[in-house]
VEXDOTOR-251430 format. One record per residue (C-alpha): chain; x, y, z. Coordinates in steps of 0.1 Angstrom, whole numbers, plus 5000, padded with zeros to 4 digits. Layout:
residues N
ch	px	py	pz
A	X	Y	Z
...
end
This chain:
residues 418
ch	px	py	pz
A	4439	9146	0717
A	4421	9150	0684
A	4438	9162	0653
A	4423	9197	0654
A	4435	9204	0689
A	4469	9187	0682
A	4476	9213	0655
A	4465	9242	0676
A	4488	9230	0704
A	4518	9225	0681
A	4515	9257	0661
A	4505	9280	0689
A	4534	9267	0710
A	4557	9273	0680
A	4548	9309	0677
A	4557	9315	0714
A	4591	9299	0707
A	4598	9329	0685
A	4597	9353	0715
A	4622	9334	0736
A	4644	9330	0705
A	4642	9367	0697
A	4651	9379	0732
A	4682	9358	0735
A	4692	9365	0699
A	4693	9402	0706
A	4711	9398	0739
A	4737	9375	0725
A	4743	9399	0696
A	4748	9431	0716
A	4784	9423	0729
A	4796	9416	0693
A	4778	9447	0680
A	4795	9468	0706
A	4829	9453	0701
A	4828	9458	0663
A	4809	9491	0665
A	4787	9478	0637
A	4766	9506	0621
A	4779	9529	0649
A	4766	9507	0677
A	4775	9520	0712
A	4760	9515	0747
A	4734	9541	0741
A	4724	9526	0708
A	4722	9491	0725
A	4699	9505	0751
A	4677	9522	0725
A	4674	9491	0703
A	4667	9468	0733
A	4641	9492	0747
A	4623	9500	0714
A	4620	9462	0708
A	4600	9459	0740
A	4579	9489	0732
A	4570	9473	0699
A	4561	9441	0716
A	4539	9459	0741
A	4521	9479	0714
A	4517	9448	0692
A	4501	9430	0722
A	4476	9458	0728
A	4466	9461	0692
A	4462	9424	0684
A	4435	9417	0710
A	4407	9438	0694
A	4418	9427	0659
A	4417	9391	0669
A	4383	9394	0686
A	4369	9410	0655
A	4385	9389	0628
A	4394	9356	0644
A	4426	9341	0657
A	4440	9323	0627
A	4447	9351	0602
A	4460	9377	0627
A	4484	9351	0641
A	4497	9342	0607
A	4501	9379	0598
A	4520	9385	0631
A	4544	9357	0623
A	4549	9371	0588
A	4557	9406	0601
A	4581	9393	0627
A	4599	9371	0602
A	4604	9397	0575
A	4617	9425	0597
A	4639	9400	0616
A	4655	9389	0584
A	4661	9425	0573
A	4675	9437	0607
A	4712	9428	0600
A	4711	9447	0567
A	4703	9481	0583
A	4731	9507	0579
A	4727	9526	0612
A	4714	9523	0647
A	4683	9544	0640
A	4672	9521	0612
A	4680	9490	0633
A	4657	9505	0660
A	4629	9510	0634
A	4632	9474	0623
A	4632	9461	0658
A	4601	9482	0665
A	4583	9467	0635
A	4594	9432	0643
A	4582	9437	0679
A	4547	9446	0667
A	4544	9412	0650
A	4562	9394	0679
A	4540	9411	0705
A	4509	9399	0688
A	4519	9362	0687
A	4518	9353	0724
A	4483	9368	0733
A	4466	9352	0703
A	4484	9319	0707
A	4475	9317	0744
A	4439	9327	0737
A	4436	9300	0709
A	4451	9274	0732
A	4426	9283	0760
A	4397	9281	0735
A	4408	9247	0723
A	4414	9234	0759
A	4388	9218	0781
A	4369	9244	0801
A	4386	9233	0833
A	4421	9233	0816
A	4427	9269	0807
A	4455	9275	0831
A	4474	9244	0821
A	4470	9254	0784
A	4486	9288	0792
A	4516	9274	0810
A	4521	9247	0784
A	4522	9273	0757
A	4547	9294	0775
A	4572	9266	0778
A	4579	9274	0742
A	4594	9307	0753
A	4622	9289	0772
A	4627	9263	0744
A	4632	9293	0720
A	4657	9308	0744
A	4677	9276	0746
A	4676	9272	0708
A	4689	9308	0703
A	4717	9301	0729
A	4728	9270	0711
A	4729	9288	0677
A	4747	9317	0693
A	4774	9293	0704
A	4777	9278	0669
A	4779	9311	0649
A	4802	9329	0674
A	4807	9365	0663
A	4787	9360	0631
A	4757	9375	0649
A	4737	9381	0617
A	4729	9344	0614
A	4709	9345	0646
A	4684	9368	0629
A	4685	9350	0596
A	4677	9318	0615
A	4648	9334	0634
A	4634	9350	0602
A	4636	9318	0582
A	4621	9297	0610
A	4591	9321	0610
A	4587	9320	0572
A	4588	9282	0571
A	4561	9281	0598
A	4537	9302	0578
A	4527	9276	0551
A	4522	9250	0578
A	4500	9274	0598
A	4480	9283	0567
A	4474	9246	0559
A	4468	9232	0594
A	4459	9259	0620
A	4421	9259	0626
A	4400	9288	0637
A	4390	9289	0674
A	4372	9323	0676
A	4334	9319	0681
A	4328	9351	0660
A	4348	9338	0631
A	4332	9304	0633
A	4297	9320	0633
A	4307	9342	0603
A	4316	9311	0583
A	4284	9292	0594
A	4257	9319	0594
A	4259	9356	0589
A	4228	9362	0611
A	4247	9348	0640
A	4276	9372	0635
A	4252	9402	0635
A	4236	9388	0667
A	4270	9384	0684
A	4280	9411	0710
A	4302	9439	0696
A	4338	9441	0706
A	4341	9472	0728
A	4375	9477	0745
A	4359	9500	0770
A	4341	9470	0785
A	4374	9460	0801
A	4373	9491	0822
A	4336	9491	0831
A	4317	9470	0857
A	4317	9441	0862
A	4351	9437	0847
A	4369	9468	0860
A	4384	9453	0892
A	4392	9421	0872
A	4411	9442	0846
A	4430	9463	0872
A	4440	9432	0892
A	4452	9414	0861
A	4472	9444	0848
A	4490	9449	0881
A	4497	9412	0886
A	4511	9409	0850
A	4532	9441	0855
A	4548	9427	0886
A	4552	9392	0871
A	4571	9404	0841
A	4591	9429	0862
A	4604	9398	0880
A	4610	9377	0849
A	4629	9403	0829
A	4646	9418	0859
A	4660	9384	0870
A	4669	9372	0835
A	4687	9404	0828
A	4706	9410	0861
A	4708	9378	0881
A	4744	9370	0871
A	4754	9406	0881
A	4735	9404	0914
A	4753	9371	0922
A	4787	9386	0913
A	4779	9414	0937
A	4773	9389	0964
A	4808	9375	0959
A	4800	9344	0937
A	4823	9339	0907
A	4813	9347	0871
A	4810	9310	0860
A	4787	9302	0889
A	4766	9332	0883
A	4760	9322	0847
A	4752	9286	0858
A	4726	9301	0882
A	4708	9318	0854
A	4706	9285	0836
A	4693	9268	0868
A	4667	9295	0872
A	4653	9289	0837
A	4653	9251	0841
A	4633	9256	0872
A	4609	9278	0852
A	4602	9250	0827
A	4595	9226	0856
A	4571	9252	0872
A	4553	9257	0840
A	4547	9220	0834
A	4531	9215	0869
A	4517	9249	0879
A	4489	9251	0853
A	4477	9216	0862
A	4476	9225	0899
A	4458	9258	0892
A	4431	9240	0871
A	4426	9214	0898
A	4429	9235	0930
A	4418	9269	0917
A	4436	9296	0897
A	4433	9324	0923
A	4446	9305	0953
A	4474	9289	0933
A	4486	9321	0917
A	4486	9339	0951
A	4506	9310	0966
A	4530	9311	0937
A	4536	9348	0941
A	4540	9345	0979
A	4564	9317	0976
A	4584	9337	0950
A	4586	9366	0975
A	4599	9344	1003
A	4625	9327	0980
A	4637	9360	0965
A	4642	9374	1000
A	4662	9342	1010
A	4685	9348	0980
A	4696	9380	0997
A	4715	9359	1022
A	4749	9347	1011
A	4751	9308	1008
A	4785	9291	1010
A	4771	9257	0999
A	4768	9256	0961
A	4743	9228	0961
A	4720	9246	0985
A	4723	9278	0964
A	4715	9260	0932
A	4685	9243	0949
A	4671	9277	0961
A	4676	9293	0927
A	4659	9263	0910
A	4629	9264	0932
A	4628	9302	0928
A	4625	9297	0890
A	4596	9273	0895
A	4576	9299	0913
A	4586	9333	0897
A	4581	9324	0861
A	4550	9303	0866
A	4533	9329	0888
A	4534	9354	0859
A	4520	9329	0834
A	4492	9318	0857
A	4479	9354	0854
A	4470	9346	0818
A	4451	9316	0831
A	4425	9339	0846
A	4416	9356	0813
A	4398	9327	0797
A	4378	9321	0828
A	4367	9356	0836
A	4361	9375	0804
A	4333	9367	0779
A	4345	9350	0747
A	4339	9380	0724
A	4365	9402	0743
A	4388	9375	0757
A	4416	9382	0731
A	4413	9419	0739
A	4416	9411	0776
A	4446	9388	0769
A	4463	9414	0747
A	4460	9443	0772
A	4472	9421	0801
A	4502	9412	0780
A	4508	9448	0769
A	4507	9462	0805
A	4529	9433	0815
A	4555	9445	0790
A	4557	9478	0809
A	4569	9457	0838
A	4594	9439	0815
A	4609	9474	0808
A	4607	9486	0844
A	4623	9455	0860
A	4657	9457	0842
A	4657	9495	0845
A	4651	9496	0883
A	4677	9469	0889
A	4702	9487	0866
A	4698	9518	0887
A	4706	9497	0918
A	4737	9483	0900
A	4749	9517	0891
A	4744	9529	0927
A	4764	9499	0940
A	4736	9485	0961
A	4721	9459	0938
A	4730	9432	0963
A	4711	9427	0985
A	4686	9454	0977
A	4678	9441	0942
A	4663	9409	0959
A	4644	9431	0983
A	4628	9450	0954
A	4619	9417	0936
A	4604	9403	0968
A	4583	9435	0972
A	4571	9432	0936
A	4560	9396	0943
A	4541	9407	0973
A	4523	9433	0952
A	4515	9405	0928
A	4498	9387	0957
A	4478	9418	0966
A	4467	9423	0929
A	4455	9387	0926
A	4436	9390	0958
A	4412	9416	0943
A	4405	9393	0913
A	4373	9372	0917
A	4377	9335	0919
A	4377	9320	0884
A	4349	9296	0875
A	4359	9261	0864
A	4337	9236	0847
A	4318	9232	0814
A	4298	9264	0813
A	4310	9290	0788
A	4316	9326	0800
A	4292	9349	0782
A	4278	9383	0787
A	4251	9368	0810
A	4276	9348	0831
A	4279	9364	0865
A	4315	9372	0876
A	4310	9355	0910
A	4311	9317	0905
A	4286	9292	0915
A	4290	9277	0949
A	4299	9243	0934
A	4331	9258	0920
A	4338	9284	0946
A	4372	9269	0953
A	4384	9279	0919
end
């Protein structure tokens, strides 16, 4: 790996760490905020702050794509990290729930922009037959950030403010390194630096192209698959312990199962992208969603053997989390380079709607007292809808040829297995 690509991998991976850190930081802080009634915090306020955070992330993801396609990857990514860091540092200082929500919304705008640009830059720096692996490798940072936040939460105890101070400081420390070492990967920005005539000759960034032939069915398929994928990820991460308690497992075992699920996720991300690049993104993603559906349905059956239960949850994590990330692997293969970040941003943004919907639907089932086993049935159905959504997406072309405006959506026969 050359020095240029090494820095892209390190710094883009680091920006995704922030998202996993931020999600756990907020979740770990809410119990203390409720107990102390800090700034008038109550259950309704906790719901508001958690939801508005995800809204900010979704809006940030949608906005950053066109900006990144027009102005490059490097500067927008640095600005996103700066926004996230500043408003994360200020969050504990807010005097009431409304202002805390505003700060979380603004931090979410920056945070939401990090992942789409980071994954796009990683795909652009990867070999042309390695885009899926670059996506899954980048997203392992999410789980590393979650683990880091969990460890810090254990260290600081009820001093919840230090979680946000740590997250903000980490982001600010990353900015000088990103400024010094992060190279540009956007072809438009590279052309602007080399020859202004090339920039004027480059295709214009038009968001409407995503919803016009030949990209319309690609976009719809990716959006639905991303929605279902993040519905599963956030629904399970939020409610798995409660679902397992409803099945009769004790609290300690339920929390261990959440850890096992995320360990499986890391394993799946490390191998799933390589398999997709070798065997084909479409077939692999469909298999991953289908396997997730089967395993989620199996979890609706009570298991008395703890080892068997842990094994099923571990394998479920391998397929559920990686299926969602493999959806991002399509983007670099199927959209032309001048709108690839826009495509990635909107796929991420629509997926965030699933991230809100998953915990909400499962919460309704919990309130109704039927979360077990029906929560697993809902998750299995969402995974099957993910299979159907991927089925309408064309096979992604692998190989050395770049995707341009003139590249046909249907791949050459030599790579039809992709």
